[in-house]
TORTIDREN-416342 format. One record per residue (C-alpha): x, y, z. Coordinates in nm, 3 decimals. Each point is the difference from the previous one (the first is absolute). Layout:
<nodes>
> X|Y|Z
...
</nodes>
This chain:
<nodes>
> 20.168|-0.720|7.081
> -0.372|0.099|0.008
> -0.173|0.123|0.314
> -0.178|-0.329|0.083
> 0.312|-0.210|-0.045
> 0.196|0.244|0.210
> -0.253|-0.024|0.285
> 0.003|-0.382|-0.019
> 0.382|-0.002|-0.010
> 0.032|0.226|0.308
> -0.264|-0.205|0.181
> 0.194|-0.319|-0.075
> 0.318|0.156|0.129
> -0.166|0.098|0.324
> -0.151|-0.344|0.045
> 0.339|-0.165|-0.054
> 0.165|0.218|0.261
> 0.261|0.132|-0.247
> 0.138|0.343|0.080
> 0.247|0.017|-0.294
> -0.125|0.130|-0.339
> 0.078|-0.151|-0.336
> 0.333|0.078|-0.160
> 0.026|0.374|-0.023
> -0.365|0.056|0.099
> -0.305|-0.035|-0.230
> -0.009|0.104|-0.364
> -0.217|0.310|0.048
> 0.289|0.238|0.054
> -0.135|0.089|0.347
> 0.260|-0.010|0.282
> -0.048|-0.280|0.255
> -0.147|0.092|0.336
> 0.286|-0.103|0.227
> 0.134|0.191|0.301
> 0.291|-0.068|0.231
> -0.216|-0.172|0.260
> -0.128|-0.249|-0.254
> 0.356|-0.068|-0.115
> 0.109|-0.059|0.358
> -0.289|-0.239|0.058
> 0.097|-0.185|-0.318
> 0.355|-0.048|0.113
> -0.106|-0.126|0.346
> -0.282|-0.229|-0.123
> 0.109|-0.364|-0.026
> -0.256|-0.060|-0.279
> 0.174|-0.024|-0.340
> -0.043|0.297|-0.231
> -0.188|-0.168|-0.288
> -0.033|0.148|-0.347
> -0.332|0.066|-0.166
> -0.198|-0.316|-0.069
> 0.165|-0.197|0.282
> -0.110|-0.080|0.356
> 0.207|-0.077|0.311
> -0.074|-0.359|0.104
> 0.200|-0.151|0.290
> 0.285|0.247|-0.048
> 0.016|-0.049|-0.379
> -0.137|0.211|-0.287
> -0.225|-0.210|-0.231
> -0.246|0.055|-0.286
> -0.329|-0.140|0.132
> -0.132|0.001|-0.357
> 0.246|-0.276|-0.103
> 0.166|-0.148|0.316
> -0.126|-0.361|0.046
> 0.087|0.014|0.373
> -0.191|0.329|0.052
> -0.270|0.003|-0.270
> -0.242|0.289|0.047
> 0.129|0.055|0.354
> 0.279|-0.092|0.239
> -0.003|-0.371|0.093
> -0.249|-0.113|-0.267
> 0.189|-0.284|-0.170
> -0.116|-0.167|-0.322
> -0.032|-0.378|-0.013
> 0.248|-0.223|-0.184
> -0.040|0.032|-0.377
> -0.154|0.347|0.027
> 0.140|0.346|-0.075
> -0.093|0.345|0.125
> -0.154|0.214|-0.273
> -0.153|0.344|0.065
> -0.008|-0.075|0.375
> -0.181|-0.335|-0.020
> 0.111|-0.362|-0.014
> -0.057|-0.175|-0.330
> 0.112|-0.315|-0.176
> 0.324|0.040|-0.188
> -0.089|-0.138|-0.344
> 0.252|-0.061|-0.281
> 0.014|0.265|-0.275
> -0.216|-0.211|-0.240
> -0.278|-0.053|0.259
> -0.237|0.210|0.209
> -0.178|-0.050|0.328
> -0.367|-0.098|-0.018
> -0.180|-0.064|0.332
> 0.328|-0.079|0.175
> 0.125|-0.233|-0.275
> 0.262|0.072|-0.268
> -0.146|-0.081|-0.342
> 0.107|0.034|-0.364
> -0.287|0.199|-0.153
> 0.124|-0.081|-0.350
> -0.101|-0.369|0.033
> -0.204|-0.044|0.322
> -0.365|-0.095|-0.086
> -0.123|0.129|0.336
> 0.174|0.336|-0.040
> 0.040|0.050|-0.373
> 0.133|0.347|-0.073
> -0.120|0.127|0.338
> -0.075|-0.134|0.348
> -0.337|-0.186|0.011
> -0.052|-0.016|-0.378
> -0.085|-0.374|-0.040
> -0.005|-0.159|-0.344
> -0.320|-0.191|-0.098
> -0.034|-0.370|-0.072
> 0.214|-0.118|-0.290
> 0.210|0.315|-0.006
> 0.362|0.046|0.094
> 0.190|0.311|0.108
> 0.263|0.101|-0.255
> 0.186|0.334|0.007
> -0.246|0.128|0.261
> -0.314|-0.074|-0.206
> -0.255|-0.288|0.010
> 0.023|-0.185|-0.335
> -0.062|-0.347|-0.146
> 0.364|-0.096|-0.057
> 0.337|0.090|0.154
> 0.217|0.250|-0.190
> 0.348|-0.052|-0.148
> 0.264|-0.102|0.255
> -0.257|-0.144|0.244
> -0.102|-0.362|0.064
> -0.354|-0.120|0.071
> -0.023|-0.206|0.320
> -0.301|-0.151|0.183
> -0.302|-0.175|-0.147
> -0.031|-0.380|-0.010
> 0.366|-0.047|-0.091
> 0.171|0.105|0.321
> -0.283|-0.004|0.249
> 0.010|0.372|0.059
> 0.336|0.115|0.113
> -0.143|0.321|0.142
> -0.242|-0.187|0.222
> -0.313|0.155|-0.146
> -0.269|-0.217|-0.153
> -0.176|0.077|-0.320
> -0.345|-0.111|-0.117
> -0.062|-0.374|-0.004
> 0.257|-0.070|0.268
> 0.294|0.078|-0.220
> 0.260|0.249|0.115
> -0.008|0.338|-0.171
> 0.259|0.081|-0.261
> 0.246|0.277|0.069
> 0.297|0.168|-0.175
> 0.348|-0.004|0.140
> 0.359|0.065|-0.103
> 0.169|-0.332|0.073
> 0.340|0.173|-0.029
> -0.059|0.195|0.324
> -0.304|-0.156|0.180
> 0.138|-0.185|0.306
> -0.328|-0.206|0.024
> 0.020|-0.101|-0.368
> 0.372|0.012|-0.074
> 0.085|-0.143|-0.342
> -0.334|-0.186|-0.010
> -0.347|0.028|0.150
> -0.011|-0.121|0.359
> 0.379|-0.015|0.046
> 0.035|0.203|0.323
> 0.340|0.118|0.129
> 0.091|-0.081|0.360
> 0.026|0.245|0.288
> 0.281|0.251|-0.045
> 0.012|-0.056|-0.375
> -0.110|0.215|-0.291
> -0.071|-0.078|-0.365
> 0.249|0.139|-0.252
> -0.016|-0.095|-0.367
> -0.230|-0.288|0.084
> 0.236|-0.148|0.258
> -0.035|-0.001|0.378
> 0.308|0.141|0.171
> 0.093|0.130|0.340
> -0.090|0.366|0.059
> 0.268|0.174|0.206
> -0.045|0.321|0.198
> 0.194|0.314|-0.098
> 0.375|-0.032|0.062
> -0.003|-0.380|-0.050
> 0.058|-0.223|-0.304
> -0.143|-0.337|-0.101
> 0.285|-0.249|0.014
> -0.119|-0.347|-0.109
> -0.340|0.053|0.158
> 0.121|0.169|0.319
> 0.007|0.374|0.076
> 0.350|0.116|0.082
> 0.144|0.338|0.102
> 0.304|0.016|-0.233
> 0.152|0.292|0.192
> 0.051|-0.208|0.318
> -0.064|-0.371|-0.076
> 0.337|-0.186|0.023
> -0.141|-0.287|-0.212
> -0.118|0.234|-0.276
> 0.228|0.303|0.031
> -0.050|0.252|-0.281
> -0.148|-0.273|-0.224
> -0.194|-0.323|0.043
> 0.227|-0.291|0.087
> 0.303|0.218|0.075
> 0.098|-0.144|0.340
> 0.254|0.172|0.222
> 0.289|-0.205|0.136
> 0.054|-0.115|0.356
> 0.042|0.287|0.248
> -0.136|0.243|-0.262
> -0.313|0.210|0.016
> -0.205|0.171|-0.267
> 0.010|0.379|0.021
> -0.172|0.217|-0.262
> -0.010|-0.291|-0.244
> 0.369|-0.089|0.033
> 0.174|-0.273|0.201
> 0.230|0.139|0.266
> 0.225|-0.172|0.253
> -0.137|0.206|0.286
> -0.262|0.262|0.071
> 0.071|0.375|0.013
> 0.116|0.130|0.342
> -0.350|0.117|0.090
> -0.165|-0.338|-0.080
> 0.003|-0.358|0.126
> -0.021|-0.332|-0.182
> -0.337|-0.153|0.093
> -0.034|-0.343|-0.162
> 0.182|0.113|-0.312
> -0.169|0.340|-0.025
> 0.154|0.330|0.112
> -0.225|0.171|0.252
> 0.032|0.333|0.181
> -0.085|-0.117|0.352
> -0.021|0.365|0.107
> -0.303|0.063|-0.223
> -0.133|-0.334|-0.136
> -0.332|-0.074|0.174
> 0.038|-0.374|-0.084
> 0.351|-0.015|0.150
> 0.001|0.275|0.262
> 0.312|-0.002|0.220
> 0.082|-0.355|-0.111
> -0.085|-0.243|-0.279
> -0.353|-0.139|0.030
> -0.118|0.257|0.260
> -0.320|0.126|-0.168
> -0.186|0.307|0.128
> -0.371|-0.036|0.088
> -0.266|0.137|-0.233
> -0.014|0.379|0.007
> 0.361|0.042|0.111
> 0.315|0.082|-0.189
> 0.368|-0.061|0.072
> 0.205|0.302|0.106
> 0.359|-0.023|0.128
> -0.041|-0.376|0.042
> -0.315|0.025|0.213
> -0.370|-0.040|-0.087
> -0.184|0.331|0.049
> -0.327|0.150|-0.113
> 0.165|0.253|-0.239
> 0.336|0.084|-0.156
> 0.253|0.216|0.183
> 0.136|0.330|-0.131
> 0.195|-0.035|-0.322
> -0.183|-0.319|-0.106
> -0.303|-0.052|-0.218
> -0.254|-0.283|-0.003
> 0.017|-0.202|-0.321
> -0.246|-0.291|-0.014
> -0.002|-0.044|0.378
> 0.380|0.031|0.032
> 0.196|0.305|0.118
> 0.254|0.101|-0.261
> 0.273|0.264|-0.009
> -0.071|0.153|-0.339
> 0.344|0.161|0.005
> 0.192|-0.331|0.006
> -0.243|-0.289|-0.078
> 0.091|-0.157|-0.336
> -0.352|-0.139|-0.041
> -0.172|0.328|0.091
> 0.233|0.279|-0.109
> -0.151|0.348|0.026
> -0.353|-0.145|0.008
> -0.167|-0.331|0.077
> 0.041|-0.258|-0.272
> 0.282|0.176|-0.186
> 0.268|-0.269|-0.018
> 0.357|0.076|-0.104
> 0.127|-0.203|-0.300
> 0.263|-0.269|0.049
> 0.341|0.147|0.076
> -0.145|0.322|0.146
> -0.058|0.111|0.358
> -0.236|0.250|0.159
> 0.177|0.311|0.128
> -0.182|0.313|0.116
> -0.320|-0.138|-0.151
> 0.151|-0.046|-0.346
> 0.131|-0.311|-0.177
> 0.364|0.020|-0.098
> 0.270|-0.244|-0.109
> 0.150|-0.200|0.288
> 0.361|-0.082|-0.076
> 0.208|-0.284|0.150
> 0.281|0.084|0.239
> 0.286|0.175|-0.179
> -0.221|0.148|-0.273
> -0.166|0.340|-0.019
> -0.324|0.116|-0.161
> 0.084|0.237|-0.284
> -0.309|0.108|-0.191
> -0.182|-0.326|0.072
> 0.295|-0.224|-0.088
> 0.224|-0.181|0.250
> 0.364|0.078|-0.075
> 0.341|-0.054|0.161
> 0.136|0.353|0.028
> 0.348|-0.146|0.060
> 0.018|-0.149|-0.351
> -0.285|0.143|-0.213
> 0.148|0.233|-0.265
> -0.337|0.180|-0.035
> -0.039|0.060|0.374
> 0.358|0.010|0.129
> 0.017|0.113|0.362
> -0.343|0.163|-0.032
> -0.318|-0.033|-0.205
> 0.041|0.156|-0.344
> 0.382|0.034|0.014
> 0.104|-0.136|-0.340
> 0.364|-0.096|-0.068
> 0.153|0.143|-0.316
> 0.102|-0.191|-0.311
> 0.285|-0.242|0.071
> -0.069|0.005|0.373
> -0.142|-0.259|0.240
> -0.144|0.031|0.350
> 0.226|-0.143|0.270
> -0.064|0.043|0.374
> -0.258|0.269|-0.078
> 0.238|0.213|-0.213
> 0.042|0.035|-0.376
> 0.347|-0.113|-0.110
> 0.166|-0.063|-0.338
> -0.043|-0.358|-0.122
> 0.305|-0.110|-0.197
> 0.011|-0.311|-0.223
> 0.227|-0.292|0.080
> 0.367|0.092|-0.036
> -0.051|0.371|0.068
> 0.029|0.211|0.315
> -0.196|0.305|0.120
> 0.249|0.289|0.004
> -0.175|0.311|0.130
> -0.324|-0.085|-0.182
> 0.167|-0.125|-0.323
> 0.050|-0.366|-0.091
> 0.361|-0.073|-0.097
> 0.196|-0.309|-0.109
> 0.308|0.039|0.223
> 0.191|-0.244|-0.223
> -0.020|0.216|-0.316
> -0.135|0.349|0.087
> 0.282|0.265|-0.018
> -0.215|0.230|0.224
> -0.020|-0.265|0.269
> 0.288|-0.240|-0.048
> 0.034|-0.260|0.275
> -0.181|0.222|0.250
> -0.263|0.277|-0.022
> 0.167|0.337|-0.067
> 0.328|-0.140|-0.145
> 0.027|0.184|-0.335
> 0.264|-0.114|-0.248
> 0.229|0.280|-0.137
> -0.032|0.116|-0.358
> 0.141|-0.255|-0.242
> -0.068|-0.292|0.233
> -0.283|-0.253|0.010
> -0.138|-0.231|0.268
> 0.081|-0.369|-0.034
> -0.073|-0.262|0.267
> -0.063|0.278|0.252
> 0.333|0.179|-0.060
> 0.093|0.308|-0.203
> 0.233|-0.091|-0.287
> 0.147|0.194|-0.292
> -0.214|-0.025|-0.306
> 0.231|-0.014|-0.303
> -0.102|0.060|-0.362
> 0.018|-0.273|-0.260
> 0.358|-0.107|-0.081
> 0.140|0.100|0.341
> 0.050|-0.190|0.324
> -0.020|0.099|0.366
> 0.351|-0.016|0.144
> -0.015|0.084|0.372
> -0.258|0.271|-0.056
> 0.148|0.139|-0.323
> -0.125|-0.081|-0.349
> 0.283|-0.123|-0.224
> 0.025|-0.112|-0.365
> 0.203|-0.319|0.039
> 0.083|0.006|-0.370
> 0.186|0.334|0.009
> 0.059|0.105|0.366
> 0.373|-0.029|0.088
> -0.094|-0.012|0.372
> -0.232|-0.297|-0.047
> 0.099|-0.172|-0.317
> -0.194|-0.318|-0.069
> -0.093|-0.031|0.367
> -0.053|0.246|0.284
> 0.334|0.099|0.158
> 0.227|-0.118|-0.284
> 0.229|0.307|-0.052
> 0.208|0.030|-0.315
> 0.372|0.079|0.048
> 0.152|0.332|-0.096
> 0.019|0.032|-0.375
> -0.283|-0.248|-0.049
> -0.359|0.057|-0.105
> -0.310|-0.215|0.037
> -0.107|-0.124|-0.338
> -0.285|-0.252|-0.039
> 0.025|-0.081|0.371
> 0.376|-0.071|-0.002
> 0.298|0.217|0.101
> 0.215|0.068|-0.305
> 0.317|0.208|-0.050
> -0.062|0.300|-0.224
> 0.323|0.150|-0.132
> 0.053|0.359|-0.107
> 0.067|0.093|-0.358
> 0.346|-0.120|-0.109
> 0.002|-0.280|0.256
> -0.070|-0.372|-0.024
> -0.130|-0.244|0.259
> 0.264|-0.261|0.061
> -0.116|-0.259|0.253
> -0.203|0.260|0.187
> 0.258|0.279|-0.015
> -0.013|0.296|-0.238
> 0.334|0.050|-0.177
> 0.134|0.207|-0.286
> 0.129|-0.255|-0.251
> 0.205|0.276|-0.162
> 0.216|0.054|0.307
> -0.056|-0.283|0.252
> 0.323|-0.203|0.032
> -0.203|-0.302|0.128
> -0.257|0.020|-0.275
> 0.176|0.156|-0.293
> -0.209|0.000|-0.314
> -0.220|-0.285|0.135
> -0.099|-0.124|0.342
> 0.273|-0.215|0.161
> 0.292|0.099|-0.226
> 0.280|0.118|0.234
> 0.303|0.193|-0.123
> 0.344|-0.146|0.078
> 0.221|0.160|0.256
> 0.160|0.324|-0.121
> -0.282|0.066|-0.247
> -0.314|0.209|0.026
> -0.331|-0.019|-0.178
> -0.033|0.283|-0.241
> -0.288|0.027|-0.250
> -0.102|-0.356|0.081
> 0.350|-0.148|-0.067
> 0.295|-0.082|0.222
> 0.294|0.230|-0.077
> 0.324|0.119|0.165
> -0.155|0.347|0.071
> -0.327|0.193|-0.020
> -0.113|0.138|-0.333
> -0.100|0.355|-0.082
> -0.286|0.136|0.212
> 0.048|-0.257|0.277
> 0.137|0.043|0.347
> 0.159|-0.254|0.229
> -0.207|-0.024|0.318
> 0.101|-0.264|0.254
> 0.205|-0.180|-0.264
> -0.273|-0.009|-0.261
> -0.062|0.216|-0.302
> -0.333|0.183|0.019
> -0.179|0.281|-0.176
> -0.082|0.244|0.284
> -0.244|0.167|-0.236
> -0.242|-0.295|0.026
> 0.121|-0.223|0.292
> -0.250|0.032|0.295
> 0.272|-0.148|0.228
> 0.250|0.264|-0.110
> -0.215|0.280|-0.131
> 0.212|0.300|-0.096
> 0.279|-0.115|0.223
> 0.127|-0.332|0.131
> -0.198|-0.115|0.308
> -0.303|0.225|-0.056
> -0.287|-0.250|0.026
> -0.352|0.100|-0.116
> -0.258|-0.075|0.276
> -0.335|0.184|-0.024
> -0.301|-0.032|0.233
> -0.279|-0.235|-0.118
> 0.155|-0.021|-0.347
> 0.217|-0.197|-0.243
> 0.293|0.240|-0.071
> 0.200|0.054|-0.320
> 0.319|0.195|-0.076
> -0.036|0.232|-0.295
> 0.253|0.267|-0.100
> 0.194|-0.077|0.319
> -0.313|0.087|0.210
> -0.229|-0.232|0.206
> -0.350|0.008|-0.145
> -0.329|-0.188|0.067
> -0.046|-0.283|-0.245
> -0.337|-0.116|0.147
> -0.197|0.034|0.325
> -0.089|-0.288|0.225
> -0.369|-0.108|-0.011
> -0.219|0.256|0.178
> 0.257|0.282|-0.010
> 0.065|0.290|-0.241
> 0.248|0.283|-0.064
> -0.264|0.273|0.009
> 0.243|0.293|0.057
> 0.225|-0.104|-0.291
> 0.307|0.008|0.222
> 0.209|-0.316|-0.055
> 0.212|0.073|0.306
> -0.280|-0.091|0.243
> -0.114|-0.295|-0.208
> -0.370|-0.098|-0.010
> -0.101|0.211|0.299
> -0.382|-0.041|-0.016
> -0.201|-0.304|0.120
> -0.292|0.000|-0.244
> -0.198|-0.241|0.223
> -0.039|0.245|0.289
> 0.093|0.356|-0.107
> -0.308|0.231|0.002
> 0.164|0.236|-0.257
> 0.117|-0.278|-0.233
> -0.253|-0.281|0.047
> 0.052|-0.272|-0.262
> 0.182|0.242|-0.231
> 0.203|0.319|0.030
> -0.221|0.305|0.041
> -0.319|-0.191|0.093
> -0.120|0.187|0.311
> -0.268|-0.156|0.232
> -0.278|0.251|0.070
> -0.144|0.048|0.349
> -0.337|-0.183|0.038
> -0.304|0.153|0.175
> 0.031|-0.013|0.383
> 0.309|-0.222|-0.016
> 0.367|-0.046|-0.089
> 0.138|-0.150|-0.324
> 0.229|-0.303|-0.024
> 0.216|-0.146|-0.273
> -0.006|-0.377|0.021
> 0.160|-0.230|-0.256
> 0.027|0.288|-0.242
> -0.366|0.097|0.013
> -0.160|0.299|0.172
> -0.262|-0.089|0.258
> -0.176|0.106|0.318
> 0.220|-0.024|0.305
> -0.158|0.098|0.329
> -0.322|0.193|0.070
> -0.006|0.317|0.204
> -0.140|-0.040|0.352
> -0.379|-0.031|-0.009
> -0.019|-0.114|-0.364
> -0.009|-0.339|-0.168
> 0.026|-0.158|-0.345
> -0.322|-0.200|0.042
> -0.067|-0.077|-0.367
> 0.356|-0.134|-0.054
> 0.059|0.235|-0.293
> 0.324|0.204|0.002
> -0.124|0.241|-0.267
> -0.239|0.185|0.235
> 0.231|-0.022|0.299
> -0.135|-0.027|0.355
> -0.353|0.091|-0.099
> -0.183|-0.069|0.331
> 0.004|0.220|0.310
> -0.016|-0.271|0.266
> -0.070|0.263|0.266
> -0.346|0.082|-0.136
> -0.110|-0.279|-0.238
> -0.267|-0.227|0.159
> 0.090|-0.288|-0.238
> 0.373|0.022|0.082
> 0.009|0.142|0.352
> 0.350|-0.019|0.153
> 0.117|-0.228|-0.282
> -0.099|-0.136|-0.339
> -0.309|-0.223|-0.011
> -0.086|0.065|0.365
> -0.364|0.113|-0.025
> -0.193|0.149|0.289
> -0.279|-0.228|0.124
> -0.369|0.086|-0.039
> -0.110|0.243|0.271
> -0.333|-0.104|0.160
> -0.255|0.278|-0.056
> 0.262|0.222|-0.165
> 0.276|0.056|-0.255
> 0.372|-0.078|0.057
> 0.288|0.245|-0.052
> 0.381|-0.019|0.004
> 0.194|0.259|0.202
> 0.379|-0.005|0.053
> 0.003|-0.359|-0.126
> -0.257|-0.116|0.257
> -0.360|-0.107|-0.065
> -0.252|0.227|0.167
> -0.372|0.080|-0.012
> -0.047|0.250|-0.279
> -0.368|0.080|0.041
> -0.304|-0.155|0.168
> -0.339|-0.071|-0.151
> -0.280|0.235|0.099
> -0.113|-0.073|0.356
> 0.323|-0.179|0.104
> 0.329|0.117|0.156
> 0.338|-0.140|0.108
> -0.025|0.102|0.364
> 0.257|-0.244|0.141
> 0.266|0.093|-0.259
> 0.052|-0.366|-0.087
> 0.033|-0.062|-0.374
> -0.062|-0.375|0.043
> -0.369|0.034|0.090
> -0.046|0.304|-0.225
> -0.289|0.234|0.064
> -0.129|-0.206|0.288
> -0.238|0.252|0.158
> -0.354|0.065|-0.123
> -0.036|0.367|0.089
> -0.373|-0.022|-0.069
> -0.061|-0.224|0.302
> 0.306|0.014|0.229
> -0.073|0.174|0.329
> 0.374|0.058|0.049
> 0.062|0.137|-0.349
> -0.329|0.153|-0.112
> 0.034|0.182|-0.332
> 0.378|0.019|0.046
> 0.276|-0.165|0.204
> 0.000|0.100|0.365
> -0.353|0.143|0.006
> -0.157|-0.171|0.303
> -0.377|0.000|0.050
> -0.086|0.088|0.359
> -0.294|0.105|0.210
> -0.207|-0.306|-0.080
> 0.031|0.051|-0.377
> 0.089|-0.257|-0.261
> 0.151|0.026|-0.348
> -0.262|-0.005|-0.276
> 0.101|0.080|-0.360
> 0.324|0.158|0.119
> -0.155|0.232|0.258
> -0.046|-0.038|0.375
> -0.374|-0.033|0.058
> -0.233|-0.098|0.281
> -0.059|-0.380|-0.004
> -0.320|-0.131|-0.156
> -0.046|0.314|-0.211
> -0.024|0.037|-0.378
> -0.018|0.325|-0.195
> -0.246|-0.006|-0.291
> -0.070|0.309|-0.214
> 0.156|0.225|0.262
> -0.205|-0.137|0.293
> 0.176|-0.204|0.271
> -0.225|-0.288|0.110
> 0.089|-0.183|0.323
> -0.134|-0.274|0.228
> 0.097|-0.092|0.357
> 0.138|-0.356|0.010
> -0.012|-0.006|0.379
> -0.374|0.058|0.051
> -0.320|-0.091|-0.184
> -0.335|0.174|0.034
> 0.132|0.360|-0.010
> -0.162|0.301|-0.160
> 0.228|0.218|-0.213
> 0.070|0.267|0.267
> 0.140|-0.276|0.225
> 0.194|-0.169|-0.285
> 0.195|0.313|-0.093
> 0.051|0.100|0.365
> 0.138|-0.343|0.093
> 0.255|0.032|-0.284
> 0.100|0.351|0.104
> -0.113|0.145|-0.333
> -0.214|0.311|-0.071
> -0.361|-0.039|-0.106
> -0.089|0.329|-0.171
> -0.144|-0.109|-0.336
> -0.341|0.145|-0.085
> -0.304|-0.226|-0.037
> -0.035|0.111|-0.364
> 0.361|-0.085|-0.089
> -0.030|-0.330|0.186
> -0.320|-0.094|-0.181
> 0.135|0.104|-0.343
> 0.309|-0.222|0.044
> -0.203|-0.325|0.024
> -0.344|0.061|-0.152
> 0.043|-0.227|-0.304
> 0.070|-0.368|-0.052
> 0.321|0.083|-0.192
> 0.136|0.218|0.282
> -0.092|-0.258|0.263
> 0.166|-0.280|-0.200
> 0.320|0.208|-0.045
> 0.026|0.048|0.376
> -0.075|-0.370|0.058
> 0.275|-0.095|-0.245
> 0.249|0.231|0.178
> -0.053|-0.199|0.320
> 0.038|-0.332|-0.186
> -0.362|-0.116|0.039
> -0.070|-0.220|-0.303
> -0.379|-0.033|0.032
> -0.239|0.239|-0.182
> -0.128|0.290|0.210
> -0.349|0.031|0.152
> -0.156|0.333|-0.101
> -0.333|0.136|0.123
> -0.178|0.283|0.187
> 0.148|-0.097|0.339
> -0.041|0.226|0.301
> 0.355|-0.031|0.141
> 0.188|-0.243|-0.218
> 0.215|0.258|-0.178
> 0.234|-0.186|0.020
> -0.033|-0.322|0.203
> 0.144|-0.354|-0.022
> -0.217|-0.311|0.017
> -0.052|-0.167|0.337
> 0.232|-0.284|0.099
> 0.148|-0.169|0.304
> 0.371|0.086|-0.002
> 0.292|0.033|0.235
> 0.199|0.318|0.055
> 0.181|0.159|-0.165
> -0.301|-0.024|-0.228
> 0.003|-0.001|-0.380
> -0.268|0.086|-0.256
> -0.203|-0.291|-0.139
> -0.242|0.169|-0.242
> -0.219|0.068|-0.169
> 0.036|0.374|0.053
> -0.330|0.189|0.056
> -0.041|0.352|-0.147
> -0.305|0.227|0.011
> -0.198|0.204|-0.253
> -0.185|0.178|0.285
> 0.136|0.356|0.038
> -0.077|0.004|0.372
> 0.225|-0.298|0.064
> 0.322|0.192|0.096
> -0.181|0.198|0.273
> -0.125|-0.324|0.155
> 0.321|-0.202|-0.047
> 0.203|0.256|0.195
> -0.161|-0.126|0.324
> -0.173|-0.326|-0.097
> 0.042|-0.327|-0.191
> -0.141|-0.351|-0.033
> 0.071|-0.210|0.310
> 0.138|0.300|0.188
> 0.218|-0.121|0.287
> 0.004|-0.366|-0.112
> 0.350|-0.145|0.041
> 0.198|-0.161|-0.280
> -0.037|-0.341|0.166
> -0.382|0.023|-0.008
> -0.080|0.043|-0.368
> 0.095|0.370|0.002
> 0.044|0.251|-0.279
> 0.275|0.248|-0.096
> -0.062|0.358|-0.113
> 0.223|0.145|-0.275
> 0.012|0.374|0.064
> 0.144|0.312|-0.171
> 0.257|0.105|0.262
> 0.107|0.336|-0.145
</nodes>
């Protein structure tokens, strides 16, 4: 700013009665001349504190260089159709025209002002492209002369009207053809006259309509709202928002609408606005005047944050910002309305995603099983066929059994049948011969599913009885041949006495060397366990073992003493020993070695006997407490299995399981929780809050080792008061303070730390190092931006005790200082 401009600027400030300097002072780097008495006067003066270039007129700051109601000075209003330019009223001409002697003309074609005001074309010439020529240029039409009688109203030589050039595509007096003038309120577009609507309205069949509120043309021309509906923000709605009222089919805020103030149709007089349902001369605190209407820029959907900023359809104005407005029962998650009770991507809370195979039910992620299956501890099971959940969850079928129709049943190999829980070969089993429970009589064997007598060597089956045809008196030589009385059967023939080598036993001749009924001596019957006996050399011996048994010790006296179907030392054959499987006990079933039972805490989860009980169900997260019982996904952490119970193994960085509940996982964000700051149980006290896992003073951010703070309770404070009000020290040197913010990059980094999205404002300010932009806000106050930083090295010394709008409250367009409280 040069010396002359500076003098003029200071003179203008004094004339306007403004005691507040521009933001941060001037740009000379010289501290502002302000003492405590001036600051006190400023806070007590009812006159608004206007910024540079504005003047207080009737309690409102205006720019008299451009304000049509105060043009050049307070109260000087421009006439209709005029604008205020450089402090004087002038005609508001369209962009393609300019004002010449109070009239808007097109200097490209106007013969009286061709190329410049007052430059009149001579007789016979026309104005084309701003130059007087004989003929009109390309794209223009020649009008006037004898043909049309002079559409411009000017006469040429000889009484004929002068010729002139015009663009019949846009000329409303010669639209489409010379002399075809458009009516009032119409403009010429593409050679056709059509209605010209003001900003915010649309031409609907020749009538201007406001599509945002017109119930007959809601959102689009011809889109009529139904009975009892109104048009709100271009959409038909059954009723108006709570803060508005249906006035003839249009939603109106009767608390602020100057055309419907307090009630529909109650219009405020000229010069007044509507505040709290009453017509007043200016807007009350917290409201702003937008086109003659008081609006709450924090909540007004049509003026959100600033006048004229309308929220799109489906959004509402909250805290001066447009955001998605969700119907009842839905929540706004990242700009999308979701049902957190059922949405698998936002289950119970925004961003909580259910794992694979899960659905969201009642705000919690649960396993989703297909039809015919049941959720058993987080695993889907078919209770009709699953041996690990047979009939009911947790019912595990024993080894060797399968699940059928919801019940555990013996699973027999091919060729065998289940007989009351035992697998039997009905073709050979003497205890179930042909059918389950059919037991063959003593001396019979099961052959091809039928009980048949099997006689020892030297005997013959006669009608189901084994006899020795050499000595049996009833069957002597052949079955059925009986010896007469007084004779005995000897060597297969009836004779008066026994032959050599035979002995009379019970009246019959027998060879005690081979007779199992009289083996060695008369009456010694051969009967051996689980075997078909035979008498050999006058001794009972094993002829053959019953099915499933064997004479493994070679001792005929105890018969076939080993059950090959169940003996662990002789499984299926003598000497076949079943080895002990890993973490379990062996079993011999149906003559085959297998896995019996698992040791406590282990399970055979892959169903393979070869590797035994391979899973430790006490620690395995996929088989916790039992096979195929996986631990559920832990929110913000990793699951673990301990003592057969699912637990939280570890938490993601910045989260902790402070309530000890595995269901909600690592539920606590230790970066922001005031009750668990940095770790569970660490409570932030003394007015501090949890920021990045550490208890810090509210409204403070640490950037490059410097802690910057603002006071949300009070605006208009210098830095010594800001730090004192927060109970924080203020010992940083002016040099360190200045060095921490003396570049655009540093200022933007600090702005980003406080979440201010707008670019910073950087200049040689006197005491804006650092300072937030002015705004009317409620307390506790928040930063609005942009953030002001200074390149003037003397700024810290001044900002310690001074600032822009010192002492101005938050509710009166105040500012917030951001100070290094060290």
